[in-house]
C-alpha positions as CSV (number, residue, x, y, z in Angstrom):
1,M,3.0,70.7,38.2
2,K,6.5,72.0,37.5
3,Q,5.3,74.5,34.9
4,A,2.4,75.9,36.8
5,G,3.4,75.6,40.4
6,F,2.2,72.7,42.6
7,P,-0.9,74.3,44.2
8,L,-2.0,76.1,41.1
9,G,-1.3,73.0,39.0
10,I,-3.8,71.0,41.1
11,L,-6.4,73.7,40.7
12,L,-5.8,73.8,36.9
13,L,-6.2,70.1,36.6
14,F,-9.6,70.2,38.2
15,W,-10.6,73.2,36.1
16,V,-9.5,71.6,32.8
17,S,-11.3,68.4,33.7
18,Y,-14.5,70.4,34.4
19,I,-14.2,72.3,31.1
20,T,-13.6,69.0,29.3
21,D,-16.8,67.5,30.9
22,F,-18.8,70.5,30.0
23,S,-17.6,70.9,26.4
24,L,-18.1,67.1,25.6
25,I,-21.8,67.5,26.6
26,L,-22.0,70.8,24.7
27,L,-20.8,69.0,21.6
28,I,-23.6,66.4,21.7
29,K,-26.1,69.0,22.5
30,G,-24.9,70.9,19.4
31,G,-25.2,67.8,17.3
32,A,-28.8,67.4,18.5
33,L,-29.6,71.0,17.7
34,S,-28.2,70.8,14.2
35,G,-29.4,67.2,13.5
36,T,-25.8,66.0,12.8
37,D,-23.9,63.0,14.1
38,T,-20.3,63.8,13.6
39,Y,-18.0,66.6,14.7
40,Q,-17.2,67.5,11.1
41,S,-20.8,67.7,10.0
42,L,-21.7,69.8,13.1
43,V,-19.1,72.4,12.2
44,N,-19.9,72.2,8.5
45,K,-23.6,73.0,9.2
46,T,-22.7,75.7,11.7
47,F,-19.8,77.5,10.0
48,G,-19.8,76.2,6.4
49,F,-17.0,74.6,4.4
50,P,-14.1,76.8,5.8
51,G,-15.0,75.7,9.3
52,Y,-15.2,72.1,8.1
53,L,-11.7,72.3,6.7
54,L,-10.2,73.9,9.8
55,L,-11.8,71.3,12.1
56,S,-10.7,68.5,9.8
57,A,-7.1,69.8,10.0
58,L,-7.2,70.0,13.8
59,Q,-8.9,66.6,14.1
60,F,-6.2,65.1,11.9
61,M,-3.2,66.7,13.6
62,Y,-4.1,65.9,17.2
63,P,-4.5,62.0,17.0
64,F,-1.8,61.8,14.3
65,I,0.8,63.4,16.5
66,V,0.0,61.0,19.3
67,D,2.7,58.7,17.8
68,P,3.4,55.2,19.0
69,G,6.8,56.1,20.6
70,S,8.5,53.9,23.2
71,L,11.0,54.3,25.9
72,F,13.0,51.1,25.6
73,I,16.7,50.7,24.8
74,G,16.9,50.2,21.0
75,R,13.8,52.2,20.7
76,H,13.9,52.5,16.9
77,F,13.8,48.7,16.5
78,I,11.1,48.3,19.1
79,I,8.9,51.0,17.6
80,V,9.1,49.4,14.1
81,V,8.4,45.8,15.4
82,S,5.6,46.8,17.7
83,T,4.0,49.0,15.0
84,V,4.0,46.2,12.4
85,T,3.0,43.4,14.8
86,F,0.4,45.1,16.9
87,T,-0.5,48.7,16.1
88,L,-1.1,48.2,12.4
89,P,-3.4,45.1,12.7
90,L,-5.4,46.8,15.5
91,S,-5.8,50.0,13.5
92,L,-7.4,48.2,10.6
93,Y,-10.7,47.7,12.5
94,R,-13.5,49.6,10.9
95,D,-15.8,49.6,13.9
96,I,-14.5,51.6,16.9
97,A,-16.8,49.6,19.3
98,K,-14.5,46.6,18.7
99,L,-11.6,48.6,20.3
100,G,-13.5,48.9,23.6
101,K,-12.0,45.8,25.3
102,I,-8.5,46.8,24.1
103,S,-9.0,50.3,25.6
104,F,-10.1,48.7,28.8
105,I,-6.8,46.7,29.0
106,S,-4.9,49.9,28.5
107,T,-6.8,51.5,31.4
108,I,-5.9,48.5,33.7
109,L,-2.2,48.9,32.7
110,T,-2.4,52.6,33.5
111,T,-3.4,51.8,37.1
112,V,-0.4,49.4,37.3
113,I,1.9,52.3,36.2
114,L,0.2,54.6,38.7
115,G,1.0,52.0,41.5
116,I,4.6,52.0,40.5
117,V,4.8,55.8,40.5
118,M,3.2,55.9,43.9
119,T,5.6,53.2,45.2
120,R,8.6,55.2,44.1
121,A,7.2,58.4,45.6
122,V,7.6,56.7,49.0
123,S,10.8,54.8,48.4
124,L,12.7,57.2,46.1
125,G,11.3,60.6,46.9
126,P,13.0,61.1,50.3
127,N,16.4,60.5,48.8
128,I,16.1,63.3,46.2
129,P,16.7,66.9,47.4
130,K,13.8,69.2,46.9
131,T,14.3,72.3,44.9
132,E,14.0,75.8,46.4
133,D,10.9,76.8,44.4
134,A,9.2,73.5,44.8
135,W,6.2,74.7,46.7
136,V,5.5,78.2,45.3
137,F,1.8,78.7,44.5
138,A,2.1,79.7,40.9
139,K,4.7,80.0,38.1
140,R,4.8,82.0,34.9
141,N,4.5,78.9,32.7
142,A,1.0,78.1,33.9
143,I,-0.5,78.5,30.4
144,Q,2.0,76.0,29.0
145,A,0.8,73.6,31.7
146,I,-2.8,74.2,30.6
147,G,-1.8,73.1,27.1
148,V,-0.3,69.8,28.5
149,M,-3.5,69.2,30.6
150,S,-5.7,69.9,27.6
151,F,-3.7,67.3,25.6
152,A,-4.2,64.8,28.5
153,F,-8.0,65.2,28.7
154,I,-9.1,65.8,25.1
155,C,-11.3,63.1,23.5
156,H,-13.6,65.5,21.6
157,H,-12.3,64.3,18.2
158,N,-13.8,60.9,18.7
159,C,-16.8,61.7,21.0
160,F,-19.4,61.4,18.2
161,L,-17.9,58.0,17.3
162,V,-18.2,56.8,20.8
163,Y,-21.7,58.3,21.2
164,G,-22.8,56.6,18.1
165,S,-21.5,53.2,19.3
166,L,-23.8,53.3,22.4
167,E,-26.9,51.3,22.6
168,E,-29.8,53.7,22.5
169,P,-27.7,56.9,22.7
170,T,-29.3,59.8,24.5
171,V,-27.9,63.1,25.9
172,A,-28.8,62.0,29.4
173,K,-27.0,58.7,29.0
174,W,-24.0,60.5,27.5
175,C,-23.9,62.9,30.4
176,R,-23.7,60.0,32.9
177,I,-20.9,58.4,30.9
178,I,-18.9,61.6,30.6
179,H,-19.3,62.5,34.3
180,T,-18.0,59.1,35.3
181,S,-15.2,59.0,32.8
182,I,-13.9,62.5,33.8
183,L,-14.1,61.7,37.5
184,V,-11.9,58.6,37.0
185,S,-9.6,60.5,34.7
186,I,-9.1,63.4,37.1
187,F,-8.5,61.0,40.0
188,I,-5.7,59.2,38.0
189,C,-4.2,62.4,36.7
190,V,-4.0,64.1,40.2
191,L,-2.4,61.0,41.7
192,F,0.1,60.8,38.8
193,A,1.0,64.4,38.9
194,T,1.2,64.6,42.7
195,C,3.3,61.5,43.2
196,G,5.6,62.3,40.3
197,Y,6.1,65.9,41.4
198,L,6.5,65.1,45.0
199,T,9.3,62.6,44.0
200,F,11.3,64.9,41.8
201,T,10.0,68.5,42.3
202,G,12.1,70.9,40.2
203,F,14.0,68.0,38.6
204,T,10.9,66.7,36.9
205,Q,11.5,66.2,33.2
206,G,9.1,66.4,30.2
207,D,8.8,62.7,30.3
208,L,8.4,61.4,33.9
209,F,10.0,58.0,33.1
210,E,13.2,59.8,32.2
211,N,13.6,60.8,35.9
212,Y,14.0,57.2,37.0
213,C,17.2,55.3,37.0
214,K,17.9,52.6,34.3
215,S,18.8,50.1,37.0
216,D,15.3,50.3,38.6
217,D,13.7,47.0,37.5
218,L,10.2,48.0,38.8
219,V,10.2,51.2,36.7
220,T,11.5,49.2,33.7
221,F,8.4,47.1,34.1
222,G,6.4,50.3,34.2
223,R,8.0,51.4,31.0
224,F,7.0,48.1,29.4
225,C,3.4,48.6,30.6
226,Y,3.4,52.2,29.3
227,G,4.6,51.0,25.9
228,I,1.7,48.5,25.8
229,T,-0.8,51.2,26.7
230,V,0.4,53.4,23.8
231,I,0.2,50.4,21.4
232,L,-3.4,49.7,22.6
233,T,-4.5,53.3,22.6
234,Y,-3.1,54.5,19.3
235,P,-5.6,52.5,17.1
236,I,-8.4,54.6,18.5
237,E,-6.5,57.8,17.5
238,C,-5.8,56.3,14.1
239,F,-9.5,55.6,13.6
240,V,-10.2,59.3,14.0
241,T,-7.4,60.4,11.7
242,R,-8.5,57.9,9.0
243,E,-12.1,59.0,9.3
244,V,-11.2,62.6,8.8
245,I,-9.4,61.8,5.6
246,A,-12.2,59.5,4.5
247,N,-14.8,62.2,5.0
248,V,-12.8,64.9,3.2
249,F,-11.6,62.8,0.2
250,F,-13.8,59.7,-0.1
251,G,-17.2,60.9,1.1
252,G,-16.9,59.0,4.3
253,N,-17.0,55.5,2.9
254,P,-13.8,54.3,1.3
255,S,-13.5,50.9,-0.2
256,S,-11.7,48.1,1.6
257,V,-8.6,48.6,-0.5
258,F,-8.4,52.3,0.2
259,H,-9.2,51.6,3.9
260,I,-6.1,49.4,4.1
261,I,-3.9,51.7,2.1
262,L,-5.0,54.8,4.1
263,T,-4.3,53.0,7.4
264,V,-0.8,51.8,6.3
265,V,0.1,55.4,5.1
266,I,-1.1,57.0,8.4
267,I,0.7,54.4,10.6
268,T,3.9,54.6,8.5
269,A,4.0,58.4,8.7
270,A,3.3,58.5,12.5
271,T,6.0,55.9,13.0
272,L,8.5,58.0,11.1
273,V,7.7,60.9,13.4
274,S,8.2,58.8,16.5
275,L,11.5,57.5,15.2
276,L,12.8,61.1,14.8
277,I,11.4,62.7,17.9
278,D,12.1,61.6,21.5
279,C,11.2,64.9,23.3
280,L,7.7,64.2,24.7
281,G,7.2,67.4,26.6
282,I,7.4,69.8,23.6
283,V,5.0,67.5,21.7
284,L,2.5,67.6,24.5
285,E,2.7,71.4,24.8
286,L,2.4,72.3,21.1
287,N,-0.3,69.7,20.4
288,G,-2.1,70.9,23.4
289,V,-2.2,74.6,22.6
290,L,-2.6,74.2,18.8
291,C,-5.0,71.3,18.6
292,A,-6.5,70.4,22.0
293,A,-7.3,74.0,23.1
294,P,-9.5,74.9,20.0
295,L,-11.1,71.4,20.0
296,I,-12.0,71.7,23.8
297,F,-12.5,75.4,24.4
298,I,-13.2,77.3,21.2
299,I,-15.1,75.1,18.6
300,P,-17.7,73.5,20.9
301,S,-18.5,76.9,22.4
302,A,-18.8,78.7,19.1
303,C,-21.1,76.0,17.6
304,Y,-23.4,76.0,20.6
305,L,-23.6,79.8,20.8
306,K,-24.6,79.9,17.1
307,L,-27.1,77.1,17.2
308,S,-28.7,77.5,20.6
309,E,-31.9,79.6,21.0
310,E,-31.6,79.7,24.7
311,P,-31.6,83.2,26.3
312,R,-28.2,84.9,26.9
313,T,-28.5,84.4,30.6
314,H,-28.8,80.6,30.3
315,A,-26.0,78.9,32.2
316,D,-24.7,77.0,29.1
317,K,-24.4,80.1,27.1
318,I,-22.6,82.0,29.9
319,M,-20.2,79.2,30.3
320,A,-19.6,79.0,26.5
321,C,-19.0,82.8,26.4
322,V,-16.3,82.4,29.0
323,M,-14.7,79.3,27.4
324,L,-14.3,80.8,23.9
325,P,-12.0,83.7,24.8
326,V,-10.1,81.7,27.4
327,G,-9.4,79.1,24.8
328,A,-8.1,81.7,22.4
329,V,-5.7,83.1,25.0
330,V,-4.4,79.6,25.9
331,M,-3.9,78.9,22.2
332,V,-2.1,82.1,21.3
333,V,-0.1,82.7,24.5
334,G,0.7,79.0,25.0
335,F,2.1,78.7,21.5
336,I,4.3,81.8,21.9
337,M,5.6,80.5,25.2
338,A,6.3,77.0,23.9
339,I,8.3,78.5,21.0
340,T,10.2,81.1,23.1
341,N,10.8,78.7,26.0
342,P,11.5,75.3,24.3
343,Q,11.9,72.5,26.7
344,D,15.2,70.7,27.2
345,C,15.2,66.9,26.8
346,T,17.8,64.6,28.4
347,H,16.6,61.4,26.7
348,G,18.6,58.4,27.8
349,Q,20.8,60.3,30.3
350,E,20.9,59.2,33.9
351,M,20.0,61.8,36.5
352,F,22.5,62.8,39.2
353,Y,20.8,60.8,42.0
354,C,21.3,57.6,40.1
355,F,25.0,57.6,40.8
356,P,26.4,56.0,44.1
357,D,28.5,59.1,45.0
358,N,26.2,62.0,44.1
359,T,27.3,64.7,46.7
360,S,29.2,66.8,44.2
361,L,26.7,66.1,41.5
362,T,23.9,67.4,43.7
363,N,25.5,70.8,44.0
364,I,26.1,70.9,40.2
365,S,22.5,69.9,39.6
366,H,21.2,72.7,41.8
367,S,23.2,75.2,39.9
368,H,22.1,73.7,36.6
369,L,18.5,73.7,37.7
370,Q,18.5,77.5,38.5
371,L,19.8,78.2,35.0
372,T,17.4,75.9,33.2
373,T,14.4,77.1,35.2
374,Q,15.1,80.7,33.9
375,L,15.7,79.6,30.3
376,S,13.6,76.6,29.4
377,P,11.6,74.8,32.1
378,W,10.4,71.3,31.6
379,N,6.9,70.0,32.3
380,L,5.4,66.9,33.8
381,S,4.1,64.3,31.4
382,I,0.5,63.5,32.2
383,F,-0.8,60.2,30.8
384,Q,-3.8,60.2,28.5
């Protein structure tokens, strides 16, 4: 919302959710047309080995970068302990269907966090001054916002795995599931984005939880719930990362020993990344424009356009023709903007409104805001 402008940000959220819905169905249709049952095999049959390698790299990078970071005090210790105790054991599953109940728990906790953000929008929001440009329709960083939104909605890298885990999978059944899932997701995302932005407006940081005060016990509980959701969600991402490596180097069926070794290596590498990086916003932007944009906009459209024998005036083909160039623009321009306008992070620092006497600090913060808005605006963290 801060990057795009509040009204435009809401419109972009709905637009990205629609594109996500459409492209997820397009992927399964492409699989049916090509007689393939994985994203990699679809691209391999459509564009050959070079396309297969490109997709494999994107599929590996996106879920790998979703590292199991945490926001607690003593974060390095917590990350290591939670990884060894929970993330690694859950990631060793070989059947993604067994992670369904775990994912459901994560969704329940997300609604708890949403309730906390909504509560603080009412109780904390009126005490925080609104910035001058809080309600402008659009801002020049809108493409960066699309990258973050793409990151939030993407699930294309594991859609064939989920599709294959369904009882009697059909395109019609998949369409119903996707429509329902996207509707729930956009509802949660709009509430998160709206309540978070209405609370902090121009002071919104790349990680929304950094905006709240350390003394806020309710939000501390929310941070705990968020840490649990990451722990429970990451095994699904690890499943995809491991499958990509297994398909490229082990023919898709590694032995039990290599399965364990591969999982340990992936988890260890991702944990090291999370120990070194605490700036969530830039991770969301770069991963969104470099990985999520091609996986959502470009590759599904390109595969369908090449495989489908429908006339050029068919609705699916027209939509695919629009999505492909738009995805290319988001990818290129978004990357340039993310590099030239890197986000500031104030990890662990208290915001000015957390201090009892904040009159003078408010004036300082307004001046600081005007400078940082021109140089390196932050973005709103949207939960996956």
